C-alpha positions as CSV (number, residue, x, y, z in Angstrom):
1,X,125.7,161.3,84.8
2,X,127.8,162.3,81.8
3,X,129.6,165.1,83.7
4,X,132.3,162.6,84.8
5,X,135.8,164.0,84.4
6,X,137.4,162.9,81.1
7,X,141.0,162.7,82.1
8,X,142.4,160.3,79.7
9,X,141.9,160.9,76.0
10,X,143.0,157.6,74.5
11,X,142.9,154.0,75.5
12,X,146.3,152.3,75.8
13,X,146.6,148.6,75.9
14,X,150.0,148.1,77.6
15,X,152.2,145.1,76.9
16,X,153.1,143.0,80.0
17,X,156.1,141.0,81.0
18,X,155.4,137.3,81.2
19,X,157.2,134.5,83.0
20,X,157.5,131.9,80.2
21,X,160.5,130.1,79.0
22,X,158.3,128.5,76.3
23,X,156.7,130.9,73.8
24,X,152.9,131.1,73.6
25,X,150.7,133.0,71.3
26,X,148.4,135.7,72.7
27,X,144.7,135.6,71.9
28,X,141.8,137.9,72.7
29,X,139.4,136.2,75.1
30,X,137.3,139.1,76.4
31,X,135.5,141.9,74.7
32,X,135.3,144.9,77.1
33,X,132.1,146.9,76.6
34,X,130.4,149.6,78.5
35,X,130.6,152.9,80.3
36,X,133.3,154.9,82.1
37,X,134.2,151.8,84.2
38,X,134.9,149.8,81.1
39,X,136.8,152.8,79.7
40,X,139.1,153.1,82.7
41,X,139.6,149.3,82.9
42,X,140.7,149.6,79.2
43,X,143.1,152.5,80.0
44,X,144.6,150.5,82.9
45,X,144.8,147.2,81.1
46,X,143.1,145.7,84.1
47,X,141.9,142.4,82.6
48,X,145.3,141.6,81.0
49,X,147.1,142.3,84.3
50,X,144.7,140.2,86.4
51,X,144.7,137.3,83.9
52,X,148.6,137.3,84.1
53,X,148.4,137.2,87.9
54,X,146.0,134.2,87.7
55,X,148.3,132.2,85.3
56,X,146.8,133.2,81.9
57,X,149.3,135.8,80.5
58,X,148.4,134.8,76.9
59,X,144.7,135.7,77.3
60,X,143.9,139.4,76.5
61,X,140.9,141.7,76.3
62,X,139.9,143.9,73.4
63,X,138.2,147.3,73.5
64,X,138.1,150.7,71.8
65,X,136.5,154.1,72.3
66,X,133.2,152.9,70.6
67,X,132.9,149.9,72.8
68,X,133.9,151.5,76.0
69,X,132.6,155.1,76.2
70,X,133.1,157.4,79.2
71,X,129.7,158.4,80.5
72,X,127.7,156.0,78.3
73,X,124.2,154.8,79.4
74,X,122.5,151.6,78.5
75,X,120.4,153.2,75.7
76,X,123.7,154.3,74.0
77,X,124.2,150.7,73.2
78,X,121.0,150.6,71.1
79,X,122.8,152.8,68.6
80,X,123.7,151.1,65.3
81,X,127.3,152.3,65.6
82,X,127.9,150.5,68.8
83,X,125.9,147.4,67.9
84,X,127.7,147.2,64.6
85,X,131.0,147.4,66.4
86,X,130.1,144.7,68.9
87,X,128.9,142.4,66.1
88,X,132.0,143.1,64.0
89,X,134.4,142.3,66.8
90,X,132.6,139.2,68.0
91,X,132.3,137.7,64.5
92,X,135.8,138.6,63.4
93,X,137.4,137.4,66.7
94,X,136.2,133.8,67.3
95,X,138.7,133.4,70.1
96,X,136.7,135.9,72.2
97,X,134.5,133.9,74.6
98,X,133.3,136.5,77.1
99,X,131.9,140.0,77.0
100,X,132.8,142.0,80.2
101,X,129.9,144.4,80.4
102,X,129.8,147.5,82.6
103,X,126.6,149.5,82.0
104,X,123.7,150.7,84.1
105,X,125.4,152.8,86.8
106,X,125.0,156.1,84.9
107,X,121.3,155.4,84.2
108,X,120.6,154.8,87.9
109,X,122.7,157.6,89.5
110,X,122.2,160.0,86.6
111,X,118.5,160.3,87.0
112,X,118.0,159.6,90.7
113,X,116.8,162.3,93.2
114,X,117.6,160.9,96.6
115,X,115.3,163.1,98.6
116,X,112.4,163.9,96.4
117,X,111.8,160.7,94.5
118,X,108.9,158.6,95.7
119,X,109.4,154.8,96.1
120,X,107.4,154.3,92.9
121,X,109.7,156.6,91.0
122,X,112.7,154.7,92.2
123,X,111.1,151.4,91.2
124,X,110.3,152.8,87.7
125,X,113.8,154.1,87.3
126,X,115.4,150.8,88.2
127,X,113.0,148.8,86.1
128,X,113.6,151.0,83.1
129,X,117.4,150.5,83.5
130,X,117.0,146.8,83.9
131,X,114.9,146.6,80.8
132,X,117.5,148.5,78.8
133,X,120.3,146.3,80.2
134,X,118.4,143.2,79.2
135,X,117.9,144.5,75.7
136,X,121.7,145.0,75.3
137,X,122.4,141.5,76.7
138,X,119.9,140.0,74.4
139,X,121.5,141.7,71.5
140,X,125.0,140.3,72.4
141,X,123.5,136.8,72.8
142,X,121.9,137.1,69.4
143,X,125.3,137.8,67.7
144,X,127.1,134.8,69.1
145,X,125.2,131.9,70.8
146,X,128.4,130.7,72.5
147,X,129.3,134.0,74.2
148,X,129.1,134.4,78.0
149,X,128.3,137.9,79.4
150,X,130.0,138.9,82.6
151,X,128.2,142.0,84.1
152,X,130.7,144.0,86.1
153,X,128.5,145.7,88.7
154,X,129.9,148.6,90.7
155,X,131.9,149.1,93.9
156,X,130.7,151.8,96.3
157,X,131.5,155.5,95.3
158,X,132.8,158.2,97.7
159,X,131.1,161.5,96.9
160,X,130.7,163.2,100.3
161,X,134.2,162.7,101.8
162,X,136.1,163.4,98.6
163,X,134.0,166.6,97.7
164,X,134.1,168.0,101.3
165,X,137.9,167.5,101.5
166,X,138.4,169.6,98.3
167,X,139.6,173.2,98.8
168,X,136.4,174.6,97.4
169,X,133.8,171.8,97.6
170,X,131.4,173.4,95.1
171,X,134.2,173.5,92.5
172,X,135.0,169.8,92.7
173,X,134.4,168.2,89.2
174,X,131.8,165.8,90.7
175,X,130.0,168.3,92.9
176,X,127.3,168.9,90.3
177,X,126.7,165.2,90.0
178,X,126.3,164.8,93.8
179,X,124.1,167.9,93.9
180,X,121.8,166.7,91.2
181,X,121.3,163.5,93.2
182,X,120.3,165.8,96.1
183,X,123.5,165.0,98.1
184,X,122.7,161.4,99.2
185,X,124.5,159.9,102.2
186,X,126.8,157.0,101.8
187,X,124.1,154.6,102.9
188,X,121.5,156.0,100.6
189,X,123.6,155.8,97.5
190,X,125.0,152.3,98.4
191,X,121.6,150.9,99.1
192,X,120.4,152.1,95.8
193,X,123.3,150.5,93.9
194,X,122.8,147.3,95.9
195,X,119.1,147.3,95.1
196,X,119.8,147.6,91.4
197,X,122.6,145.0,91.4
198,X,120.6,142.5,93.4
199,X,117.8,142.9,90.9
200,X,120.2,142.2,88.0
201,X,121.6,139.2,89.9
202,X,118.1,137.8,90.4
203,X,117.1,138.5,86.8
204,X,119.9,136.3,85.5
205,X,120.1,133.7,88.3
206,X,119.0,130.9,86.0
207,X,120.7,132.1,82.8
208,X,123.9,130.0,82.1
209,X,125.2,132.7,79.7
210,X,125.1,135.7,82.1
211,X,127.2,135.9,85.3
212,X,127.6,138.6,88.0
213,X,130.1,138.3,90.8
214,X,128.7,140.5,93.5
215,X,131.3,142.6,95.4
216,X,130.2,146.2,96.0
217,X,132.3,146.3,99.1
218,X,135.5,144.9,97.5
219,X,137.7,148.0,98.1
220,X,136.5,148.2,101.7
221,X,137.8,144.7,102.0
222,X,141.1,145.1,100.2
223,X,142.0,148.6,101.4
224,X,140.3,148.9,104.7
225,X,139.5,152.3,106.3
226,X,143.0,152.7,107.9
227,X,142.6,156.4,108.7
228,X,139.4,157.9,110.2
229,X,136.7,158.7,107.6
230,X,136.7,162.4,107.0
231,X,132.9,162.8,107.6
232,X,130.4,160.9,109.7
233,X,130.2,158.0,110.6
234,X,134.0,158.5,110.9
235,X,135.8,155.5,112.4
236,X,138.3,153.0,110.9
237,X,138.5,149.3,110.2
238,X,141.4,147.1,109.1
239,X,141.9,145.7,105.6
240,X,140.5,142.2,104.9
241,X,137.8,142.6,107.6
242,X,134.9,144.1,105.7
243,X,132.4,141.3,105.1
244,X,131.9,140.5,101.4
245,X,130.0,141.0,99.2
246,X,128.3,144.1,100.8
247,X,131.0,145.4,103.1
248,X,129.8,148.2,105.3
249,X,126.9,149.8,103.6
250,X,127.1,153.0,105.7
251,X,130.7,153.6,104.5
252,X,132.0,154.5,101.1
253,X,134.8,153.0,99.2
254,X,138.0,154.2,101.0
255,X,139.3,157.5,99.7
256,X,142.6,156.1,98.8
257,X,140.9,153.5,96.5
258,X,139.5,156.2,94.3
259,X,141.2,157.5,91.2
260,X,143.8,160.1,91.9
261,X,144.1,163.2,89.7
262,X,146.7,165.0,91.8
263,X,144.7,168.0,92.9
264,X,141.8,165.8,93.9
265,X,140.3,162.4,93.7
266,X,137.5,160.9,91.7
267,X,134.2,160.2,93.5
268,X,133.0,157.3,91.4
269,X,135.9,155.7,89.5
270,X,138.4,153.4,91.3
271,X,142.1,153.6,91.2
272,X,144.1,151.3,89.0
273,X,144.6,149.0,91.9
274,X,140.9,149.3,92.9
275,X,139.7,148.2,89.4
276,X,142.3,145.4,89.6
277,X,140.8,144.3,92.9
278,X,137.3,144.2,91.5
279,X,138.3,142.2,88.4
280,X,140.5,140.0,90.5
281,X,137.6,139.0,92.7
282,X,135.5,138.3,89.6
283,X,138.4,136.2,88.3
284,X,138.6,134.4,91.6
285,X,134.9,133.5,91.6
286,X,134.4,133.0,87.8
287,X,137.1,133.7,85.2
288,X,139.9,131.5,86.6
289,X,138.0,128.3,86.1
290,X,135.9,129.5,83.1
291,X,139.1,130.2,81.2
292,X,140.4,126.7,81.6
293,X,140.1,124.1,78.9
294,X,137.9,121.0,78.7
295,X,138.0,120.0,82.3
296,X,139.8,120.8,85.6
297,X,140.3,118.9,88.8
298,X,140.9,120.7,92.1
299,X,143.1,119.1,94.7
300,X,140.9,118.5,97.7
301,X,142.5,116.4,100.4
302,X,145.1,117.5,103.0
303,X,146.1,113.9,103.5
304,X,147.2,113.4,99.9
305,X,148.5,116.9,99.1
306,X,151.4,118.5,100.9
307,X,155.2,118.4,101.0
308,X,157.8,115.9,102.0
309,X,161.3,116.9,103.2
310,X,164.8,115.6,103.2
311,X,164.7,115.1,107.0
312,X,161.8,112.7,106.7
313,X,159.0,115.0,107.8
314,X,155.7,115.5,106.0
315,X,153.3,118.5,106.1
316,X,150.0,119.6,104.6
317,X,151.7,122.8,103.7
318,X,152.8,122.9,100.1
319,X,156.5,123.8,100.4
320,X,159.1,123.8,97.6
321,X,162.8,124.5,97.7
322,X,165.5,124.6,100.4
323,X,165.8,126.3,103.8
324,X,168.3,125.7,106.6
325,X,169.8,122.7,105.0
326,X,166.4,121.0,104.5
327,X,165.0,120.4,101.0
328,X,161.3,120.3,100.3
329,X,159.4,118.7,97.5
330,X,155.7,119.4,96.7
331,X,153.4,116.4,96.3
332,X,150.0,116.8,94.6
333,X,147.2,114.3,94.1
334,X,144.4,114.7,91.5
335,X,141.4,112.4,91.3
336,X,141.6,111.6,87.6
337,X,140.0,108.1,88.0
338,X,136.7,107.9,86.1
339,X,136.8,111.7,85.4
340,X,138.4,111.8,81.9
341,X,136.2,111.5,78.9
342,X,139.0,111.6,76.3
343,X,142.7,111.1,76.1
344,X,144.9,113.9,77.5
345,X,146.3,116.2,74.8
346,X,147.6,118.9,77.1
347,X,147.7,119.5,80.9
348,X,148.7,122.3,83.2
349,X,149.1,122.6,87.0
350,X,148.1,126.0,88.6
351,X,149.6,126.9,91.9
352,X,148.9,129.9,94.0
353,X,152.0,131.4,95.7
354,X,151.7,132.5,99.3
355,X,155.2,133.5,100.5
356,X,158.8,133.2,99.2
357,X,161.8,133.0,101.6
358,X,165.2,133.7,100.1
359,X,165.6,133.1,96.4
360,X,162.8,131.9,94.0
361,X,162.8,128.1,93.7
362,X,160.2,128.3,90.9
363,X,162.4,128.8,87.9
364,X,163.6,127.1,84.7
365,X,165.3,124.2,86.3
366,X,162.2,123.0,88.1
367,X,161.3,119.3,87.5
368,X,158.0,117.4,87.7
369,X,157.6,113.7,88.2
370,X,154.3,112.0,87.5
371,X,153.0,108.7,88.9
372,X,150.0,106.9,87.6
373,X,148.9,105.9,91.1
374,X,150.8,106.6,94.3
375,X,154.5,107.3,94.8
376,X,154.5,105.4,98.1
377,X,152.4,102.6,99.6
378,X,149.3,104.9,99.6
379,X,148.1,108.2,98.2
380,X,148.8,109.8,101.6
381,X,151.9,112.1,101.8
382,X,154.6,110.0,103.5
383,X,158.3,110.1,104.0
384,X,159.1,107.5,101.4
385,X,157.6,109.9,98.7
386,X,160.8,112.0,98.9
387,X,162.9,109.3,97.3
388,X,160.3,107.3,95.5
389,X,160.7,107.3,91.7
390,X,157.9,108.5,89.4
391,X,156.8,106.9,86.2
392,X,158.1,109.7,84.1
393,X,159.7,113.1,84.7
394,X,160.2,116.3,82.7
395,X,160.6,120.1,82.8
396,X,157.4,122.2,82.6
397,X,156.9,125.5,80.9
398,X,156.3,128.3,83.4
399,X,153.7,131.0,82.8
400,X,152.1,133.8,85.0
401,X,153.4,136.3,87.5
402,X,155.3,133.8,89.7
403,X,155.3,136.3,92.5
404,X,153.8,136.1,96.0
405,X,150.0,136.4,96.1
406,X,149.7,135.4,92.4
407,X,149.5,132.2,90.4
408,X,152.1,130.3,88.4
409,X,151.0,127.8,85.7
410,X,153.2,124.8,84.9
411,X,152.4,123.4,81.5
412,X,153.4,119.7,81.6
413,X,155.8,118.3,79.1
414,X,154.3,116.0,76.6
415,X,156.1,112.9,77.9
416,X,154.1,113.1,81.2
417,X,150.6,113.1,79.5
418,X,150.2,109.4,78.8
419,X,150.4,108.7,82.6
420,X,147.3,110.9,83.4
421,X,144.6,108.3,82.8
422,X,141.0,107.5,83.6
423,X,141.8,104.2,85.4
424,X,143.8,105.6,88.3
425,X,144.3,108.8,90.3
426,X,147.4,110.8,89.5
427,X,150.2,112.1,91.7
428,X,152.8,114.7,90.8
429,X,156.0,115.6,92.7
430,X,157.5,119.0,92.1
431,X,161.3,119.4,92.6
432,X,163.2,122.6,92.5
433,X,166.6,122.8,90.8
434,X,167.9,125.4,93.3
435,X,169.6,123.8,96.3
436,X,170.3,126.7,98.6
437,X,168.2,129.3,100.5
438,X,165.2,129.4,98.2
439,X,161.8,128.3,99.4
440,X,158.2,129.1,98.5
441,X,154.8,128.1,100.1
442,X,151.8,127.5,97.8
443,X,148.2,127.6,98.9
444,X,147.0,124.2,100.1
445,X,143.5,122.6,99.6
446,X,141.7,124.5,102.4
447,X,140.2,127.1,100.1
448,X,139.0,125.7,96.8
449,X,139.4,129.1,95.2
450,X,143.2,128.9,95.7
451,X,143.8,125.2,95.9
452,X,146.1,123.5,93.2
453,X,144.3,122.8,89.9
454,X,145.0,120.3,87.2
455,X,143.6,121.7,83.9
456,X,143.2,119.2,81.0
457,X,142.7,119.7,77.3
458,X,141.3,116.6,75.6
459,X,142.3,114.8,72.5
460,X,139.9,112.8,70.3
461,X,139.9,109.3,71.8
462,X,136.9,108.7,74.2
463,X,137.6,107.1,77.6
464,X,134.4,107.6,79.5
465,X,132.6,104.4,80.3
466,X,129.8,104.2,82.9
467,X,127.6,101.2,83.7
468,X,124.0,101.4,82.7
469,X,122.8,101.2,86.3
470,X,125.3,103.7,87.7
471,X,123.7,105.9,90.4
472,X,125.2,108.3,93.0
473,X,122.7,108.4,95.9
474,X,124.4,111.5,97.3
475,X,123.5,113.3,94.0
476,X,119.9,114.6,93.6
477,X,118.9,115.6,90.0
478,X,115.5,117.1,89.3
479,X,113.4,117.1,87.3
480,X,114.7,114.0,85.5
481,X,113.6,113.8,82.6
482,X,113.6,117.5,81.8
483,X,113.4,119.8,78.8
484,X,114.2,123.1,80.4
485,X,116.2,123.4,83.6
486,X,118.2,120.7,85.4
487,X,118.6,121.3,89.2
488,X,121.6,119.7,90.9
489,X,121.5,119.2,94.7
490,X,124.0,117.5,97.0
491,X,123.5,115.9,100.3
492,X,126.9,116.1,101.9
493,X,129.1,118.3,99.8
494,X,129.4,121.6,98.0
495,X,128.8,122.0,94.3
496,X,131.8,123.1,92.2
497,X,131.1,122.2,88.5
498,X,128.9,120.0,86.3
499,X,129.7,118.5,82.9
500,X,127.1,116.8,80.7
501,X,128.3,114.1,78.3
502,X,126.7,112.1,75.6
503,X,126.9,108.3,75.9
504,X,129.8,108.2,73.5
505,X,131.8,110.4,75.8
506,X,131.4,113.8,74.1
507,X,131.1,116.8,76.4
508,X,128.0,118.8,75.4
509,X,127.8,121.3,78.3
510,X,129.8,122.7,81.2
511,X,128.3,124.7,84.0
512,X,129.6,126.3,87.2
513,X,126.0,126.9,88.3
514,X,123.9,124.2,90.0
515,X,120.9,125.2,87.9
516,X,121.6,124.1,84.3
517,X,119.6,125.4,81.4
518,X,119.5,122.4,79.0
519,X,117.1,124.0,76.4
520,X,118.6,123.5,73.0
521,X,120.3,120.2,73.8
522,X,119.1,117.3,71.7
523,X,116.8,114.8,73.4
524,X,118.4,111.7,74.7
525,X,120.2,110.1,77.6
526,X,123.3,111.7,79.0
527,X,125.9,111.3,81.8
528,X,126.1,114.1,84.3
529,X,129.4,114.4,86.1
530,X,129.4,116.7,89.1
531,X,132.6,117.9,90.8
532,X,132.0,118.5,94.5
533,X,134.1,119.5,97.5
534,X,134.3,115.9,98.4
535,X,134.9,114.2,95.1
536,X,133.1,113.4,91.8
537,X,129.6,112.0,91.4
538,X,127.8,110.7,88.3
539,X,124.1,110.4,87.4
540,X,122.2,109.6,84.2
541,X,120.0,112.3,82.8
542,X,117.2,112.2,80.3
543,X,116.5,115.3,78.2
544,X,113.2,115.4,76.4
545,X,111.7,117.6,73.7
């Protein structure tokens, strides 16, 4: 499938404007490797732009024309030139923690014959591609044992509609690619890509170093089919209605989500916004929490998170600023009690913006008060919280896009950190310095993907202490003892994250998967702390040889 149109000749990594009144050094976090999808993500600066939108403007990706090659197949990454470049960059850039890998699509679509291949030939083609992909992933793992690989996957293409809408269809740059595939229907090509992606997902389901966020229907979801599809099955559907992850398998990605070259559109590569939507969903489900430091706590209770106003009303909505003569302060509660294993060296609050009315109340004069415990008589949001005094206050540093639909990160001033402790839950009150016609609403706790987050970087003084007979009956760990995989099951809550600690309080493993590969961890007794949708649970775990 190397006939793909080569429109851009060089990769540009654009600089971005960052909201930050406090300077912060940029560092590479992601190595972008792969085929034309990686190439175009590099051209567009997709990962940088998405990370800024999610509150991490200082984190960047790195790529070049050897690492991200238009038209590359998996076997191309067996070449010494590519493997040497991957090794060189991973070893010389220790700040890189992730490889964002986009390969396999050209192998599958480039050799497939939709009408003449037997089922056995399709199986053999997919298995061969998976074997090559696995070899590339194994090589990356061998270079750096701490690296996590994020396989990109693919959104649905749009061959038939784009080609048939071209003035002379047979002259479209992608016509020969479609013709060599024997002109498959939308459903045929989508089902093939889903079959391949599902196999890859299953292959790495229990591998803590490989992640795939499945979303082949992502542009169907974000764009919708707002005008009738130009070929059968025709029809329309609104944006944000296609069911993720698969969307509508008998529809393509919408034509307006494909890359635009002026005289025509691409059939396989997404627009700049389309790639941003794909990586944005991967960030929502993986990168956002994976990029955070030692531990994070998600606000989880509408009773203890909300806003309190100058007229004495309280709400589960997270409101900040002023409107109609009423001032709003945001109150956040994080369950820090018995969750911190070391003293707090750095802390940040992440807030997802929904809608701004009037001016922007999130600006340099914003103030945060902290309370070790509750501002009022209880942790519930109550009218007295509006005037109650915190233990300490200060001005945070602001980072991120700070625009509606995106995240703003508030780095807490150092004077607040001693009051985030292991012996009590912590409340924060956010106060805007703007006093007229400026209000914003943040996402509340209803969706954990967008709920407020407290991210903590540890110091060196241990704080974790758990009784010898401590047991959480709601938490099921099996097998225990184990030497390979530790399975985490919950009776009444949803799994969010697990952290494994030695008895002296040192974190030895963090996982966002409920099946934890503990091979390589020294034998002994450990404490497993599990963040759930309803709180934190602990259990002792024994790891054997």
